[in-house]
N, C-alpha and C positions, 0 to 999 in steps of 0.2 A: 097887883096892879094890872091890868091890861092895857094894851097898846094896840093903837091904829095908826096906819101911815096911808095918807091921801096923796094922791099925785092927782094934778090939771095944768092943763095950758094955761089957764087963764089966772093971773095971779089974783083978779078981783073978786074970785069965787073962793078960792083959799082964804083972803082974807076974810070976807064972810062967815067961813067955816069957822076959822080960828075967833074969831069976835064970840061966835054962838059958843062956843067951848068955854071960852074965858067966862062968860055970862052964869054959864053954867058949873062954874068952879073947877073946869078941867084943866090941865097944864099944857098948855101946847109950846111945841120946840118946831121951828125950822130948821131942815138939816142941809149941811152947805154940801156944796160938792165932797169936798173931804170928808166929812160923816159919812157921804153915801158909800165912798171909797172904800174907807176903812170898815162900814159895815159889810159889803163884798168882801173884803180880803179875809174878815173874821169868817164871814161863810166858808170859805173857797179853802182856810185851815181847818177849819173842823171839818169838814166833809174829806177832806186828807187826812186825818189823826189815823193813824193805824195802830198803834201804843207799840211799835216793835221799834228795836233799837238800830240806826241803818249807819253804816261806819262811811261817817262825810268824805273819806280819802277815796273810797270805793266809788261813794257816789257821784263825787267830783271826775273821776276818770271817766266813767262811763258818761256824763255829758259832753265831756271833750272830745269824744269818737264822734 
């Protein structure tokens, strides 16, 4: 499966592309603001993963300083 993300200031242009994609048998999904936030959060989590154990108590103490 392949994915493409398109962004435009014009709703009519995106609708035209979406209609064409549907005619070609390509699944179309418009992302909500919440969907975009979720993707950004997931990306941030994946970038921040180290695989190391972090002591949450010590981490919170450092944050409070």
